[in-house]
C-alpha positions as CSV (number, residue, x, y, z in Angstrom):
1,M,8.4,-6.0,-25.2
2,K,6.6,-9.3,-24.8
3,K,3.1,-8.7,-23.3
4,N,2.1,-10.8,-20.2
5,I,-1.7,-11.4,-20.3
6,K,-1.6,-12.9,-16.8
7,L,-0.3,-9.6,-15.3
8,Y,-2.9,-7.5,-17.0
9,E,-5.7,-9.8,-15.8
10,T,-4.5,-9.4,-12.2
11,V,-4.2,-5.6,-12.7
12,A,-7.8,-5.4,-14.0
13,A,-9.1,-7.4,-11.0
14,L,-7.1,-5.2,-8.5
15,L,-8.2,-2.0,-10.1
16,E,-11.9,-2.7,-10.4
17,P,-13.7,0.6,-10.0
18,G,-15.0,1.3,-6.5
19,K,-12.6,-1.2,-4.9
20,G,-9.3,-0.8,-3.1
21,I,-6.5,-3.0,-1.7
22,L,-6.3,-3.8,2.0
23,A,-2.6,-3.5,3.2
24,A,-2.7,-6.2,6.0
25,D,1.0,-6.7,5.5
26,E,2.3,-5.5,9.0
27,S,5.4,-7.3,10.2
28,D,4.9,-9.4,13.2
29,N,6.3,-6.5,15.3
30,T,4.0,-3.9,13.8
31,A,1.0,-6.3,14.2
32,G,1.9,-6.1,17.9
33,K,1.5,-2.4,17.8
34,R,-2.1,-2.9,16.5
35,L,-2.8,-5.5,19.2
36,S,-1.5,-3.2,21.9
37,M,-4.3,-0.8,20.9
38,V,-6.7,-3.5,22.2
39,H,-4.4,-4.6,25.2
40,L,-3.5,-7.9,23.7
41,P,0.0,-9.4,23.9
42,N,1.8,-9.8,20.6
43,E,1.4,-13.6,20.4
44,P,0.8,-15.8,17.3
45,E,-2.8,-16.7,18.2
46,H,-3.8,-13.1,18.7
47,R,-2.2,-12.0,15.4
48,R,-4.1,-14.9,13.8
49,D,-7.3,-13.7,15.3
50,F,-6.7,-10.1,14.2
51,R,-6.1,-11.2,10.6
52,E,-9.0,-13.7,10.7
53,L,-11.4,-10.8,11.6
54,L,-10.0,-8.8,8.6
55,F,-10.2,-11.6,6.1
56,T,-13.6,-13.2,7.1
57,A,-15.7,-10.1,7.5
58,P,-18.9,-10.4,5.4
59,D,-19.2,-8.4,2.3
60,I,-15.7,-6.8,2.2
61,E,-15.3,-8.2,-1.2
62,K,-17.7,-5.6,-2.5
63,Y,-15.2,-2.9,-1.6
64,I,-11.8,-4.7,-1.4
65,S,-10.2,-6.2,-4.5
66,G,-6.9,-7.5,-3.0
67,V,-5.1,-8.0,0.3
68,I,-1.5,-7.7,0.8
69,M,-0.2,-10.2,3.4
70,Y,3.0,-10.7,5.4
71,D,5.0,-13.9,5.2
72,S,3.6,-15.3,8.4
73,S,0.0,-14.6,7.5
74,I,0.1,-16.0,3.9
75,R,1.2,-19.2,5.6
76,N,-1.5,-19.0,8.3
77,E,-5.0,-20.3,8.6
78,T,-8.3,-19.6,10.4
79,R,-9.1,-21.3,13.8
80,D,-11.1,-23.8,11.7
81,G,-8.0,-24.7,9.7
82,I,-8.8,-22.9,6.4
83,P,-5.7,-21.2,4.8
84,F,-6.2,-17.5,4.7
85,V,-5.3,-17.5,1.0
86,D,-8.3,-19.8,0.5
87,V,-10.6,-17.5,2.5
88,L,-9.7,-14.6,0.3
89,T,-9.8,-16.5,-3.0
90,A,-13.3,-17.8,-2.2
91,K,-14.5,-14.2,-1.8
92,G,-13.0,-13.2,-5.2
93,I,-10.2,-11.2,-3.4
94,V,-6.8,-11.4,-5.0
95,P,-4.1,-12.5,-2.4
96,G,-0.8,-10.5,-2.4
97,I,2.5,-10.6,-0.5
98,K,4.9,-8.0,0.9
99,V,8.4,-9.1,-0.1
100,D,10.8,-6.4,1.1
101,L,12.7,-7.1,4.3
102,G,12.6,-3.7,5.7
103,T,15.1,-0.8,5.7
104,K,18.7,-0.2,6.7
105,D,20.7,3.0,7.0
106,L,22.4,4.0,3.7
107,E,26.0,4.5,4.7
108,G,27.3,8.0,4.1
109,F,23.8,9.4,3.7
110,K,22.6,10.8,7.0
111,G,18.9,10.0,7.8
112,E,18.4,8.1,4.5
113,V,17.7,4.4,4.2
114,I,17.7,1.6,1.6
115,T,15.3,-1.4,1.4
116,Q,16.6,-5.0,1.7
117,G,15.2,-8.2,0.2
118,L,16.5,-8.9,-3.3
119,D,18.4,-12.0,-2.2
120,N,16.6,-15.2,-3.3
121,L,13.7,-13.2,-4.4
122,E,13.1,-15.5,-7.5
123,A,12.8,-18.5,-5.3
124,R,10.5,-16.7,-2.8
125,F,8.2,-15.6,-5.6
126,A,8.0,-19.1,-7.0
127,E,6.9,-20.3,-3.5
128,Y,4.4,-17.5,-3.0
129,Y,2.9,-18.0,-6.5
130,D,2.4,-21.6,-5.6
131,M,0.6,-20.5,-2.4
132,G,-1.8,-18.3,-4.5
133,A,-0.2,-14.9,-4.4
134,R,-0.7,-12.9,-7.6
135,F,0.7,-9.5,-6.7
136,A,3.4,-8.1,-4.4
137,K,4.6,-5.0,-2.7
138,W,8.0,-3.5,-2.1
139,R,8.3,-0.3,0.0
140,A,11.1,2.3,-0.3
141,V,11.2,4.9,2.5
142,I,12.0,8.4,1.4
143,T,12.9,10.7,4.3
144,I,12.2,14.4,3.8
145,D,13.4,17.6,5.4
146,E,13.3,21.3,4.3
147,D,16.9,21.3,3.1
148,E,19.0,18.4,1.9
149,T,17.0,15.2,2.2
150,P,16.3,13.3,0.1
151,T,19.4,13.2,-2.0
152,D,19.3,12.2,-5.7
153,A,21.7,9.4,-4.9
154,A,19.4,7.8,-2.4
155,L,16.4,8.3,-4.7
156,K,18.3,6.6,-7.5
157,M,19.5,3.6,-5.4
158,N,16.0,3.0,-4.0
159,A,14.6,3.3,-7.5
160,I,17.0,0.6,-8.9
161,M,16.1,-1.7,-6.1
162,L,12.3,-1.2,-6.9
163,A,13.0,-1.8,-10.6
164,R,14.9,-5.0,-9.9
165,Y,12.2,-6.2,-7.7
166,A,9.6,-5.3,-10.4
167,Q,11.5,-7.2,-13.0
168,I,11.7,-10.4,-10.9
169,A,8.0,-10.1,-10.0
170,Q,6.8,-9.8,-13.5
171,A,9.0,-12.7,-14.6
172,A,7.2,-14.8,-12.0
173,N,3.8,-13.7,-13.3
174,I,3.2,-11.5,-10.2
175,V,2.1,-7.9,-10.5
176,P,4.5,-5.6,-8.7
177,I,3.3,-2.7,-6.5
178,V,6.1,-0.2,-6.2
179,E,5.8,1.9,-3.1
180,P,8.1,4.9,-2.7
181,E,6.7,6.4,0.5
182,V,7.6,10.0,1.1
183,I,7.3,10.2,4.9
184,H,4.5,12.4,6.3
185,E,6.2,12.8,9.6
186,G,8.1,16.1,9.8
187,D,7.7,19.9,9.7
188,H,8.0,20.3,5.9
189,S,5.7,22.5,3.9
190,L,3.2,21.4,1.3
191,E,5.4,22.9,-1.4
192,R,8.4,20.9,-0.2
193,A,6.4,17.7,-0.1
194,E,5.1,18.3,-3.7
195,M,8.7,19.0,-4.9
196,V,10.2,15.9,-3.2
197,T,7.3,13.5,-4.3
198,T,7.5,14.8,-7.9
199,R,11.2,14.2,-8.0
200,T,10.9,10.8,-6.3
201,L,8.4,9.6,-8.8
202,Q,10.3,11.0,-11.8
203,V,13.5,9.1,-10.8
204,L,11.5,6.0,-10.2
205,F,9.7,5.9,-13.5
206,Q,12.9,6.9,-15.4
207,T,14.5,3.9,-13.8
208,L,11.6,1.5,-14.4
209,I,11.7,2.4,-18.1
210,E,15.5,2.1,-18.2
211,Y,15.3,-1.4,-16.8
212,K,12.4,-2.4,-19.2
213,V,9.8,-3.0,-16.6
214,D,6.3,-3.3,-18.2
215,L,4.4,-0.3,-16.7
216,S,1.1,-1.7,-17.9
217,G,1.6,-4.6,-15.5
218,L,2.7,-2.4,-12.6
219,I,0.8,-0.4,-9.9
220,L,2.3,2.6,-8.1
221,K,1.5,2.9,-4.4
222,T,2.3,6.4,-3.2
223,S,1.8,9.0,-0.5
224,M,-0.7,11.7,-1.0
225,V,1.1,15.1,-1.2
226,L,0.5,17.0,2.1
227,A,2.4,19.1,4.5
228,G,4.4,17.4,7.2
229,S,2.7,16.2,10.4
230,T,4.1,18.9,12.5
231,Y,3.9,21.8,9.9
232,P,1.9,24.7,11.5
233,E,-0.5,25.0,8.5
234,Q,-2.2,21.6,7.8
235,T,-3.4,21.2,4.2
236,T,-7.1,21.0,3.3
237,P,-8.5,18.1,1.2
238,E,-8.7,20.4,-1.8
239,E,-5.0,21.5,-1.4
240,V,-4.0,17.9,-1.1
241,A,-5.9,16.8,-4.2
242,N,-4.5,19.6,-6.4
243,A,-0.9,19.1,-5.2
244,T,-1.2,15.3,-5.6
245,L,-2.6,15.4,-9.1
246,R,-0.1,18.0,-10.2
247,T,2.6,15.7,-9.1
248,F,1.2,12.7,-11.0
249,H,0.8,14.7,-14.1
250,M,4.5,15.7,-13.9
251,S,5.8,12.3,-13.1
252,V,3.7,9.2,-13.8
253,P,3.5,7.9,-17.4
254,H,0.0,7.3,-18.7
255,T,1.1,3.6,-19.4
256,C,1.3,2.9,-15.6
257,A,-1.6,0.6,-14.8
258,G,-2.9,2.4,-11.9
259,I,-2.2,4.3,-8.7
260,V,-3.1,3.5,-5.1
261,F,-2.7,5.5,-2.0
262,L,-1.2,4.6,1.3
263,S,-2.6,6.4,4.3
264,G,0.8,7.2,5.7
265,G,0.0,7.9,9.3
266,Q,-3.0,10.1,8.6
267,A,-6.1,9.6,10.7
268,P,-8.7,7.3,9.0
269,E,-11.2,10.1,8.6
270,R,-8.6,12.4,6.9
271,S,-7.3,9.7,4.6
272,T,-10.9,9.2,3.4
273,E,-11.6,12.9,3.0
274,N,-8.4,13.5,1.0
275,L,-9.2,10.4,-1.2
276,N,-12.7,11.8,-1.9
277,A,-11.3,15.3,-2.8
278,I,-8.9,13.7,-5.3
279,A,-11.6,11.6,-6.9
280,K,-13.9,14.6,-7.2
281,L,-11.5,16.3,-9.6
282,G,-12.6,13.8,-12.2
283,E,-11.3,11.0,-14.3
284,Q,-7.5,10.8,-14.7
285,P,-5.2,8.9,-17.1
286,W,-4.8,6.2,-14.5
287,P,-7.3,4.4,-12.2
288,I,-6.7,5.8,-8.7
289,T,-7.9,4.1,-5.5
290,F,-6.7,3.3,-1.9
291,S,-4.5,0.8,-0.4
292,F,-4.8,1.7,3.3
293,S,-3.6,-0.2,6.4
294,R,-4.1,1.5,9.7
295,A,-6.8,3.8,8.2
296,I,-9.0,0.7,7.6
297,E,-7.9,-1.4,10.5
298,E,-8.1,1.2,13.3
299,P,-12.0,1.5,13.4
300,M,-12.3,-2.3,13.5
301,L,-9.7,-2.5,16.3
302,K,-11.7,0.0,18.3
303,A,-14.9,-1.9,17.9
304,W,-13.2,-5.3,18.7
305,Q,-11.2,-4.4,21.8
306,G,-9.7,-7.9,21.7
307,K,-13.0,-9.4,23.0
308,P,-14.7,-12.4,21.5
309,E,-18.2,-10.9,22.2
310,N,-17.3,-7.9,20.0
311,E,-16.2,-9.9,16.9
312,E,-19.4,-9.2,14.9
313,A,-19.3,-5.5,15.7
314,A,-15.7,-5.4,14.7
315,K,-16.5,-7.0,11.3
316,E,-19.3,-4.6,10.7
317,A,-17.0,-1.6,11.6
318,L,-14.5,-3.0,9.0
319,R,-17.2,-3.4,6.3
320,A,-18.5,0.2,6.9
321,T,-14.9,1.6,6.7
322,C,-14.2,-0.3,3.5
323,E,-17.6,1.0,2.0
324,K,-16.8,4.6,3.1
325,N,-13.4,4.4,1.3
326,S,-14.9,2.7,-1.7
327,L,-17.3,5.7,-2.0
328,A,-14.5,8.1,-1.5
329,S,-12.5,6.5,-4.4
330,L,-15.5,7.4,-6.6
331,G,-15.8,10.9,-5.2
332,K,-19.1,10.0,-3.6
333,S,-18.2,10.1,0.2
């Protein structure tokens, strides 16, 4: 396989020790849910103000290596007319882009979904690369119950979509982040979550290898392994750490460039505690860090409350949250 040095340089920048990736890639609708937390209507100027706070906060570049953006935000700019991509690049933060177009029901498979977005992806990547994006993300949603879901057929189809996306990304000199999210919501046990996550990742990496994706130029974004949100016995950070690393050692080739965690609906504090517990178990074959969204944004939103006079406090809350997760990624929280 021909080696692509550009991909490896981007990977090295994204996986710098002590730094993580901010997933600010909410769709416009999901951004509206964030804004509703501070009683602001979902309008373009409010979405811009929300993103501008995230991207312009002082010193976040000490803890954040990359930012995943949504299509509307990679095209957007600050109130002063500076493109968001330029704001990030000036800080030494790598701009990224979410390219999947959401999920649709997988016909014949009750409760399971498939991700859309492969059409015209080559052309979209060419445009995003010209805008400054150097990595991308594609999310597959893996629903889970105690019995039948997910099916191997649904896992395989989502893995093929992820592999095709990764092929196209690497051909465009863009590092693909593959994100098969095993959903936290539900009443499944830790054991069931571990079994499903292990199977999901095994199918994914078998497929990536089959389709000749360069794993050294690819990052896995995955759920932590923990019991479902409504399961009676919630897992401790130590249980999460052990189950998660067991899963990785059963399923992730050592040639994979690195692993980043989504928060997956966990409270910010719990995400950080679990990340810290995983890091405390010592060095692994892959760099492991965070790629949180709500777990980073929520403390900032609480400080901001949508009021101009709170903007500096909001930026400080964001910086502090990023620092806390940076320390957790090193096992020092």
